[in-house]
CHARMM-style PDB file with segment names, atoms N, HN, CA, C and O in Angstrom:
ATOM      1  N   MET     1      27.861  13.965 -20.409  1.00  0.00      PROA
ATOM      2  CA  MET     1      28.680  14.172 -21.575  1.00  0.00      PROA
ATOM      3  C   MET     1      29.492  12.910 -21.826  1.00  0.00      PROA
ATOM      4  O   MET     1      29.951  12.256 -20.890  1.00  0.00      PROA
ATOM      5  N   GLY     2      29.661  12.583 -23.078  1.00  0.00      PROA
ATOM      6  HN  GLY     2      29.288  13.114 -23.839  1.00  0.00      PROA
ATOM      7  CA  GLY     2      30.416  11.399 -23.443  1.00  0.00      PROA
ATOM      8  C   GLY     2      31.908  11.595 -23.225  1.00  0.00      PROA
ATOM      9  O   GLY     2      32.364  12.717 -23.010  1.00  0.00      PROA
ATOM     10  N   ALA     3      32.662  10.516 -23.279  1.00  0.00      PROA
ATOM     11  HN  ALA     3      32.291   9.604 -23.453  1.00  0.00      PROA
ATOM     12  CA  ALA     3      34.108  10.576 -23.051  1.00  0.00      PROA
ATOM     13  C   ALA     3      34.816  11.396 -24.111  1.00  0.00      PROA
ATOM     14  O   ALA     3      35.871  11.967 -23.836  1.00  0.00      PROA
ATOM     15  N   GLU     4      34.263  11.471 -25.327  1.00  0.00      PROA
ATOM     16  HN  GLU     4      33.407  11.007 -25.551  1.00  0.00      PROA
ATOM     17  CA  GLU     4      34.902  12.227 -26.403  1.00  0.00      PROA
ATOM     18  C   GLU     4      34.337  13.633 -26.510  1.00  0.00      PROA
ATOM     19  O   GLU     4      34.480  14.264 -27.557  1.00  0.00      PROA
ATOM     20  N   ALA     5      33.698  14.149 -25.464  1.00  0.00      PROA
ATOM     21  HN  ALA     5      33.582  13.637 -24.613  1.00  0.00      PROA
ATOM     22  CA  ALA     5      33.136  15.500 -25.382  1.00  0.00      PROA
ATOM     23  C   ALA     5      31.988  15.705 -26.355  1.00  0.00      PROA
ATOM     24  O   ALA     5      31.775  16.821 -26.828  1.00  0.00      PROA
ATOM     25  N   SER     6      31.246  14.652 -26.660  1.00  0.00      PROA
ATOM     26  HN  SER     6      31.418  13.746 -26.275  1.00  0.00      PROA
ATOM     27  CA  SER     6      30.083  14.783 -27.526  1.00  0.00      PROA
ATOM     28  C   SER     6      28.860  15.148 -26.692  1.00  0.00      PROA
ATOM     29  O   SER     6      28.916  15.201 -25.464  1.00  0.00      PROA
ATOM     30  N   ARG     7      27.769  15.396 -27.381  1.00  0.00      PROA
ATOM     31  HN  ARG     7      27.724  15.353 -28.379  1.00  0.00      PROA
ATOM     32  CA  ARG     7      26.545  15.760 -26.676  1.00  0.00      PROA
ATOM     33  C   ARG     7      26.076  14.602 -25.779  1.00  0.00      PROA
ATOM     34  O   ARG     7      26.401  13.439 -26.021  1.00  0.00      PROA
ATOM     35  N   PRO     8      25.314  14.947 -24.749  1.00  0.00      PROA
ATOM     36  CA  PRO     8      24.828  13.877 -23.864  1.00  0.00      PROA
ATOM     37  C   PRO     8      23.839  12.964 -24.589  1.00  0.00      PROA
ATOM     38  O   PRO     8      23.195  13.355 -25.562  1.00  0.00      PROA
ATOM     39  N   VAL     9      23.747  11.772 -24.094  1.00  0.00      PROA
ATOM     40  HN  VAL     9      24.270  11.454 -23.303  1.00  0.00      PROA
ATOM     41  CA  VAL     9      22.837  10.784 -24.663  1.00  0.00      PROA
ATOM     42  C   VAL     9      21.468  10.957 -24.013  1.00  0.00      PROA
ATOM     43  O   VAL     9      21.363  11.036 -22.789  1.00  0.00      PROA
ATOM     44  N   ALA    10      20.417  11.015 -24.835  1.00  0.00      PROA
ATOM     45  HN  ALA    10      20.502  10.951 -25.829  1.00  0.00      PROA
ATOM     46  CA  ALA    10      19.052  11.154 -24.324  1.00  0.00      PROA
ATOM     47  C   ALA    10      18.332   9.821 -24.501  1.00  0.00      PROA
ATOM     48  O   ALA    10      18.414   9.186 -25.552  1.00  0.00      PROA
ATOM     49  N   ILE    11      17.641   9.422 -23.473  1.00  0.00      PROA
ATOM     50  HN  ILE    11      17.574   9.938 -22.619  1.00  0.00      PROA
ATOM     51  CA  ILE    11      16.896   8.165 -23.503  1.00  0.00      PROA
ATOM     52  C   ILE    11      15.468   8.452 -23.080  1.00  0.00      PROA
ATOM     53  O   ILE    11      15.231   9.129 -22.080  1.00  0.00      PROA
ATOM     54  N   ARG    12      14.520   7.936 -23.845  1.00  0.00      PROA
ATOM     55  HN  ARG    12      14.713   7.387 -24.658  1.00  0.00      PROA
ATOM     56  CA  ARG    12      13.110   8.027 -23.472  1.00  0.00      PROA
ATOM     57  C   ARG    12      12.579   6.604 -23.336  1.00  0.00      PROA
ATOM     58  O   ARG    12      12.755   5.773 -24.226  1.00  0.00      PROA
ATOM     59  N   LEU    13      11.928   6.342 -22.211  1.00  0.00      PROA
ATOM     60  HN  LEU    13      11.785   7.017 -21.488  1.00  0.00      PROA
ATOM     61  CA  LEU    13      11.442   5.000 -21.923  1.00  0.00      PROA
ATOM     62  C   LEU    13      10.010   5.095 -21.436  1.00  0.00      PROA
ATOM     63  O   LEU    13       9.709   5.843 -20.506  1.00  0.00      PROA
ATOM     64  N   ASP    14       9.132   4.339 -22.065  1.00  0.00      PROA
ATOM     65  HN  ASP    14       9.377   3.732 -22.820  1.00  0.00      PROA
ATOM     66  CA  ASP    14       7.735   4.267 -21.647  1.00  0.00      PROA
ATOM     67  C   ASP    14       7.434   2.835 -21.216  1.00  0.00      PROA
ATOM     68  O   ASP    14       7.730   1.879 -21.933  1.00  0.00      PROA
ATOM     69  N   ILE    15       6.838   2.706 -20.024  1.00  0.00      PROA
ATOM     70  HN  ILE    15       6.598   3.482 -19.442  1.00  0.00      PROA
ATOM     71  CA  ILE    15       6.478   1.396 -19.494  1.00  0.00      PROA
ATOM     72  C   ILE    15       4.998   1.439 -19.111  1.00  0.00      PROA
ATOM     73  O   ILE    15       4.536   2.395 -18.489  1.00  0.00      PROA
ATOM     74  N   ALA    16       4.282   0.419 -19.480  1.00  0.00      PROA
ATOM     75  HN  ALA    16       4.657  -0.358 -19.985  1.00  0.00      PROA
ATOM     76  CA  ALA    16       2.860   0.346 -19.146  1.00  0.00      PROA
ATOM     77  C   ALA    16       2.529  -1.060 -18.663  1.00  0.00      PROA
ATOM     78  O   ALA    16       3.153  -2.042 -19.064  1.00  0.00      PROA
ATOM     79  N   ALA    17       1.536  -1.124 -17.794  1.00  0.00      PROA
ATOM     80  HN  ALA    17       1.029  -0.326 -17.468  1.00  0.00      PROA
ATOM     81  CA  ALA    17       1.077  -2.418 -17.288  1.00  0.00      PROA
ATOM     82  C   ALA    17      -0.439  -2.370 -17.161  1.00  0.00      PROA
ATOM     83  O   ALA    17      -1.017  -1.323 -16.867  1.00  0.00      PROA
ATOM     84  N   SER    18      -1.058  -3.484 -17.380  1.00  0.00      PROA
ATOM     85  HN  SER    18      -0.589  -4.334 -17.619  1.00  0.00      PROA
ATOM     86  CA  SER    18      -2.505  -3.595 -17.234  1.00  0.00      PROA
ATOM     87  C   SER    18      -2.801  -4.512 -16.053  1.00  0.00      PROA
ATOM     88  O   SER    18      -2.418  -5.681 -16.042  1.00  0.00      PROA
ATOM     89  N   LEU    19      -3.485  -3.960 -15.068  1.00  0.00      PROA
ATOM     90  HN  LEU    19      -3.796  -3.010 -15.077  1.00  0.00      PROA
ATOM     91  CA  LEU    19      -3.829  -4.730 -13.871  1.00  0.00      PROA
ATOM     92  C   LEU    19      -5.337  -4.677 -13.662  1.00  0.00      PROA
ATOM     93  O   LEU    19      -5.823  -3.844 -12.897  1.00  0.00      PROA
ATOM     94  N   PRO    20      -6.082  -5.551 -14.328  1.00  0.00      PROA
ATOM     95  CA  PRO    20      -7.537  -5.499 -14.195  1.00  0.00      PROA
ATOM     96  C   PRO    20      -8.035  -5.883 -12.802  1.00  0.00      PROA
ATOM     97  O   PRO    20      -9.155  -5.524 -12.438  1.00  0.00      PROA
ATOM     98  N   ALA    21      -7.249  -6.590 -12.030  1.00  0.00      PROA
ATOM     99  HN  ALA    21      -6.339  -6.882 -12.326  1.00  0.00      PROA
ATOM    100  CA  ALA    21      -7.676  -7.016 -10.696  1.00  0.00      PROA
ATOM    101  C   ALA    21      -7.329  -5.993  -9.616  1.00  0.00      PROA
ATOM    102  O   ALA    21      -7.616  -6.220  -8.440  1.00  0.00      PROA
ATOM    103  N   LEU    22      -6.722  -4.880  -9.992  1.00  0.00      PROA
ATOM    104  HN  LEU    22      -6.489  -4.695 -10.946  1.00  0.00      PROA
ATOM    105  CA  LEU    22      -6.272  -3.912  -8.990  1.00  0.00      PROA
ATOM    106  C   LEU    22      -7.404  -3.367  -8.116  1.00  0.00      PROA
ATOM    107  O   LEU    22      -7.205  -3.256  -6.906  1.00  0.00      PROA
ATOM    108  N   PRO    23      -8.583  -3.018  -8.652  1.00  0.00      PROA
ATOM    109  CA  PRO    23      -9.649  -2.551  -7.754  1.00  0.00      PROA
ATOM    110  C   PRO    23     -10.059  -3.598  -6.723  1.00  0.00      PROA
ATOM    111  O   PRO    23     -10.346  -3.253  -5.577  1.00  0.00      PROA
ATOM    112  N   TRP    24     -10.092  -4.875  -7.115  1.00  0.00      PROA
ATOM    113  HN  TRP    24      -9.859  -5.156  -8.046  1.00  0.00      PROA
ATOM    114  CA  TRP    24     -10.468  -5.924  -6.163  1.00  0.00      PROA
ATOM    115  C   TRP    24      -9.398  -6.118  -5.105  1.00  0.00      PROA
ATOM    116  O   TRP    24      -9.709  -6.401  -3.948  1.00  0.00      PROA
ATOM    117  N   ILE    25      -8.154  -5.971  -5.489  1.00  0.00      PROA
ATOM    118  HN  ILE    25      -7.901  -5.742  -6.429  1.00  0.00      PROA
ATOM    119  CA  ILE    25      -7.065  -6.075  -4.513  1.00  0.00      PROA
ATOM    120  C   ILE    25      -7.167  -4.925  -3.514  1.00  0.00      PROA
ATOM    121  O   ILE    25      -6.980  -5.124  -2.314  1.00  0.00      PROA
ATOM    122  N   GLY    26      -7.462  -3.730  -4.006  1.00  0.00      PROA
ATOM    123  HN  GLY    26      -7.614  -3.569  -4.981  1.00  0.00      PROA
ATOM    124  CA  GLY    26      -7.619  -2.576  -3.118  1.00  0.00      PROA
ATOM    125  C   GLY    26      -8.765  -2.751  -2.142  1.00  0.00      PROA
ATOM    126  O   GLY    26      -8.630  -2.455  -0.955  1.00  0.00      PROA
ATOM    127  N   VAL    27      -9.902  -3.236  -2.644  1.00  0.00      PROA
ATOM    128  HN  VAL    27     -10.012  -3.477  -3.608  1.00  0.00      PROA
ATOM    129  CA  VAL    27     -11.054  -3.460  -1.769  1.00  0.00      PROA
ATOM    130  C   VAL    27     -10.732  -4.532  -0.735  1.00  0.00      PROA
ATOM    131  O   VAL    27     -11.094  -4.396   0.433  1.00  0.00      PROA
ATOM    132  N   GLY    28     -10.062  -5.584  -1.152  1.00  0.00      PROA
ATOM    133  HN  GLY    28      -9.767  -5.695  -2.101  1.00  0.00      PROA
ATOM    134  CA  GLY    28      -9.682  -6.637  -0.210  1.00  0.00      PROA
ATOM    135  C   GLY    28      -8.757  -6.121   0.883  1.00  0.00      PROA
ATOM    136  O   GLY    28      -8.914  -6.471   2.053  1.00  0.00      PROA
ATOM    137  N   LEU    29      -7.793  -5.286   0.501  1.00  0.00      PROA
ATOM    138  HN  LEU    29      -7.666  -5.001  -0.449  1.00  0.00      PROA
ATOM    139  CA  LEU    29      -6.890  -4.723   1.509  1.00  0.00      PROA
ATOM    140  C   LEU    29      -7.622  -3.791   2.467  1.00  0.00      PROA
ATOM    141  O   LEU    29      -7.309  -3.757   3.657  1.00  0.00      PROA
ATOM    142  N   LEU    30      -8.589  -3.038   1.962  1.00  0.00      PROA
ATOM    143  HN  LEU    30      -8.843  -3.066   0.995  1.00  0.00      PROA
ATOM    144  CA  LEU    30      -9.379  -2.175   2.849  1.00  0.00      PROA
ATOM    145  C   LEU    30     -10.212  -2.992   3.824  1.00  0.00      PROA
ATOM    146  O   LEU    30     -10.324  -2.626   4.994  1.00  0.00      PROA
ATOM    147  N   VAL    31     -10.796  -4.088   3.365  1.00  0.00      PROA
ATOM    148  HN  VAL    31     -10.705  -4.385   2.414  1.00  0.00      PROA
ATOM    149  CA  VAL    31     -11.593  -4.949   4.244  1.00  0.00      PROA
ATOM    150  C   VAL    31     -10.702  -5.577   5.316  1.00  0.00      PROA
ATOM    151  O   VAL    31     -11.064  -5.605   6.492  1.00  0.00      PROA
ATOM    152  N   VAL    32      -9.549  -6.075   4.909  1.00  0.00      PROA
ATOM    153  HN  VAL    32      -9.255  -6.053   3.953  1.00  0.00      PROA
ATOM    154  CA  VAL    32      -8.621  -6.676   5.882  1.00  0.00      PROA
ATOM    155  C   VAL    32      -8.173  -5.624   6.898  1.00  0.00      PROA
ATOM    156  O   VAL    32      -8.065  -5.920   8.088  1.00  0.00      PROA
ATOM    157  N   GLY    33      -7.912  -4.405   6.439  1.00  0.00      PROA
ATOM    158  HN  GLY    33      -7.999  -4.165   5.472  1.00  0.00      PROA
ATOM    159  CA  GLY    33      -7.534  -3.333   7.356  1.00  0.00      PROA
ATOM    160  C   GLY    33      -8.636  -2.999   8.339  1.00  0.00      PROA
ATOM    161  O   GLY    33      -8.369  -2.760   9.517  1.00  0.00      PROA
ATOM    162  N   ALA    34      -9.880  -2.979   7.864  1.00  0.00      PROA
ATOM    163  HN  ALA    34     -10.097  -3.172   6.907  1.00  0.00      PROA
ATOM    164  CA  ALA    34     -11.005  -2.692   8.752  1.00  0.00      PROA
ATOM    165  C   ALA    34     -11.187  -3.795   9.789  1.00  0.00      PROA
ATOM    166  O   ALA    34     -11.462  -3.514  10.956  1.00  0.00      PROA
ATOM    167  N   VAL    35     -11.034  -5.041   9.368  1.00  0.00      PROA
ATOM    168  HN  VAL    35     -10.811  -5.269   8.421  1.00  0.00      PROA
ATOM    169  CA  VAL    35     -11.149  -6.164  10.310  1.00  0.00      PROA
ATOM    170  C   VAL    35     -10.040  -6.094  11.356  1.00  0.00      PROA
ATOM    171  O   VAL    35     -10.291  -6.333  12.537  1.00  0.00      PROA
ATOM    172  N   CYS    36      -8.829  -5.772  10.941  1.00  0.00      PROA
ATOM    173  HN  CYS    36      -8.625  -5.577   9.982  1.00  0.00      PROA
ATOM    174  CA  CYS    36      -7.716  -5.644  11.896  1.00  0.00      PROA
ATOM    175  C   CYS    36      -7.944  -4.488  12.858  1.00  0.00      PROA
ATOM    176  O   CYS    36      -7.607  -4.585  14.038  1.00  0.00      PROA
ATOM    177  N   LEU    37      -8.513  -3.394  12.361  1.00  0.00      PROA
ATOM    178  HN  LEU    37      -8.787  -3.315  11.403  1.00  0.00      PROA
ATOM    179  CA  LEU    37      -8.815  -2.260  13.229  1.00  0.00      PROA
ATOM    180  C   LEU    37      -9.847  -2.641  14.290  1.00  0.00      PROA
ATOM    181  O   LEU    37      -9.670  -2.321  15.465  1.00  0.00      PROA
ATOM    182  N   VAL    38     -10.912  -3.315  13.890  1.00  0.00      PROA
ATOM    183  HN  VAL    38     -11.056  -3.574  12.935  1.00  0.00      PROA
ATOM    184  CA  VAL    38     -11.940  -3.730  14.845  1.00  0.00      PROA
ATOM    185  C   VAL    38     -11.359  -4.727  15.847  1.00  0.00      PROA
ATOM    186  O   VAL    38     -11.645  -4.647  17.042  1.00  0.00      PROA
ATOM    187  N   GLY    39     -10.543  -5.665  15.364  1.00  0.00      PROA
ATOM    188  HN  GLY    39     -10.310  -5.730  14.393  1.00  0.00      PROA
ATOM    189  CA  GLY    39      -9.917  -6.619  16.276  1.00  0.00      PROA
ATOM    190  C   GLY    39      -8.997  -5.938  17.272  1.00  0.00      PROA
ATOM    191  O   GLY    39      -8.992  -6.287  18.453  1.00  0.00      PROA
ATOM    192  N   GLY    40      -8.230  -4.983  16.815  1.00  0.00      PROA
ATOM    193  HN  GLY    40      -8.234  -4.700  15.856  1.00  0.00      PROA
ATOM    194  CA  GLY    40      -7.345  -4.246  17.720  1.00  0.00      PROA
ATOM    195  C   GLY    40      -8.114  -3.456  18.758  1.00  0.00      PROA
ATOM    196  O   GLY    40      -7.730  -3.403  19.926  1.00  0.00      PROA
ATOM    197  N   LEU    41      -9.206  -2.840  18.323  1.00  0.00      PROA
ATOM    198  HN  LEU    41      -9.518  -2.883  17.374  1.00  0.00      PROA
ATOM    199  CA  LEU    41     -10.032  -2.105  19.284  1.00  0.00      PROA
ATOM    200  C   LEU    41     -10.632  -3.042  20.331  1.00  0.00      PROA
ATOM    201  O   LEU    41     -10.711  -2.696  21.510  1.00  0.00      PROA
ATOM    202  N   LEU    42     -11.053  -4.229  19.893  1.00  0.00      PROA
ATOM    203  HN  LEU    42     -10.989  -4.510  18.935  1.00  0.00      PROA
ATOM    204  CA  LEU    42     -11.595  -5.192  20.861  1.00  0.00      PROA
ATOM    205  C   LEU    42     -10.531  -5.643  21.851  1.00  0.00      PROA
ATOM    206  O   LEU    42     -10.821  -5.820  23.034  1.00  0.00      PROA
ATOM    207  N   PHE    43      -9.308  -5.828  21.381  1.00  0.00      PROA
ATOM    208  HN  PHE    43      -9.073  -5.684  20.420  1.00  0.00      PROA
ATOM    209  CA  PHE    43      -8.218  -6.232  22.277  1.00  0.00      PROA
ATOM    210  C   PHE    43      -7.893  -5.159  23.306  1.00  0.00      PROA
ATOM    211  O   PHE    43      -7.305  -5.465  24.343  1.00  0.00      PROA
ATOM    212  N   VAL    44      -8.259  -3.918  23.046  1.00  0.00      PROA
ATOM    213  HN  VAL    44      -8.737  -3.669  22.204  1.00  0.00      PROA
ATOM    214  CA  VAL    44      -8.003  -2.843  24.002  1.00  0.00      PROA
ATOM    215  C   VAL    44      -9.231  -2.593  24.872  1.00  0.00      PROA
ATOM    216  O   VAL    44      -9.113  -2.471  26.091  1.00  0.00      PROA
ATOM    217  N   VAL    45     -10.402  -2.517  24.255  1.00  0.00      PROA
ATOM    218  HN  VAL    45     -10.498  -2.616  23.265  1.00  0.00      PROA
ATOM    219  CA  VAL    45     -11.607  -2.118  24.977  1.00  0.00      PROA
ATOM    220  C   VAL    45     -12.077  -3.193  25.952  1.00  0.00      PROA
ATOM    221  O   VAL    45     -12.452  -2.866  27.078  1.00  0.00      PROA
ATOM    222  N   VAL    46     -12.069  -4.454  25.560  1.00  0.00      PROA
ATOM    223  HN  VAL    46     -11.764  -4.720  24.645  1.00  0.00      PROA
ATOM    224  CA  VAL    46     -12.580  -5.525  26.423  1.00  0.00      PROA
ATOM    225  C   VAL    46     -11.770  -5.630  27.722  1.00  0.00      PROA
ATOM    226  O   VAL    46     -12.390  -5.668  28.784  1.00  0.00      PROA
ATOM    227  N   PRO    47     -10.455  -5.678  27.717  1.00  0.00      PROA
ATOM    228  CA  PRO    47      -9.733  -5.740  28.995  1.00  0.00      PROA
ATOM    229  C   PRO    47      -9.925  -4.486  29.868  1.00  0.00      PROA
ATOM    230  O   PRO    47      -9.951  -4.585  31.095  1.00  0.00      PROA
ATOM    231  N   VAL    48     -10.057  -3.327  29.244  1.00  0.00      PROA
ATOM    232  HN  VAL    48     -10.036  -3.247  28.248  1.00  0.00      PROA
ATOM    233  CA  VAL    48     -10.259  -2.107  30.028  1.00  0.00      PROA
ATOM    234  C   VAL    48     -11.615  -2.157  30.723  1.00  0.00      PROA
ATOM    235  O   VAL    48     -11.719  -1.782  31.891  1.00  0.00      PROA
ATOM    236  N   ARG    49     -12.645  -2.608  30.036  1.00  0.00      PROA
ATOM    237  HN  ARG    49     -12.560  -2.912  29.087  1.00  0.00      PROA
ATOM    238  CA  ARG    49     -13.976  -2.708  30.656  1.00  0.00      PROA
ATOM    239  C   ARG    49     -13.988  -3.752  31.765  1.00  0.00      PROA
ATOM    240  O   ARG    49     -14.630  -3.555  32.797  1.00  0.00      PROA
ATOM    241  N   ARG    50     -13.274  -4.871  31.555  1.00  0.00      PROA
ATOM    242  HN  ARG    50     -12.753  -5.030  30.717  1.00  0.00      PROA
ATOM    243  CA  ARG    50     -13.231  -5.912  32.606  1.00  0.00      PROA
ATOM    244  C   ARG    50     -12.464  -5.418  33.819  1.00  0.00      PROA
ATOM    245  O   ARG    50     -12.818  -5.767  34.945  1.00  0.00      PROA
ATOM    246  N   ALA    51     -11.426  -4.618  33.624  1.00  0.00      PROA
ATOM    247  HN  ALA    51     -11.139  -4.335  32.709  1.00  0.00      PROA
ATOM    248  CA  ALA    51     -10.639  -4.106  34.741  1.00  0.00      PROA
ATOM    249  C   ALA    51     -11.448  -3.115  35.575  1.00  0.00      PROA
ATOM    250  O   ALA    51     -11.277  -3.042  36.791  1.00  0.00      PROA
ATOM    251  N   ARG    52     -12.323  -2.358  34.930  1.00  0.00      PROA
ATOM    252  HN  ARG    52     -12.462  -2.418  33.942  1.00  0.00      PROA
ATOM    253  CA  ARG    52     -13.151  -1.391  35.656  1.00  0.00      PROA
ATOM    254  C   ARG    52     -14.270  -2.076  36.426  1.00  0.00      PROA
ATOM    255  O   ARG    52     -14.705  -1.593  37.472  1.00  0.00      PROA
ATOM    256  N   GLY    53     -14.729  -3.200  35.903  1.00  0.00      PROA
ATOM    257  HN  GLY    53     -14.376  -3.593  35.054  1.00  0.00      PROA
ATOM    258  CA  GLY    53     -15.900  -3.849  36.518  1.00  0.00      PROA
ATOM    259  C   GLY    53     -15.596  -4.779  37.587  1.00  0.00      PROA
ATOM    260  OT1 GLY    53     -16.505  -5.373  38.166  1.00  0.00      PROA
TER     261      GLY     53
END
């Protein structure tokens, strides 16, 4: 409510953006995540196998 007891102020705002490269960014992040996952697994599995052998 306003200071003079008037009706509240209503605001409508629309924002849009166009990101044509977004699918490629997503695919790149998935590939990087998969590579990091495989690297992390190798850092765990290789020392465990060497310790057993």
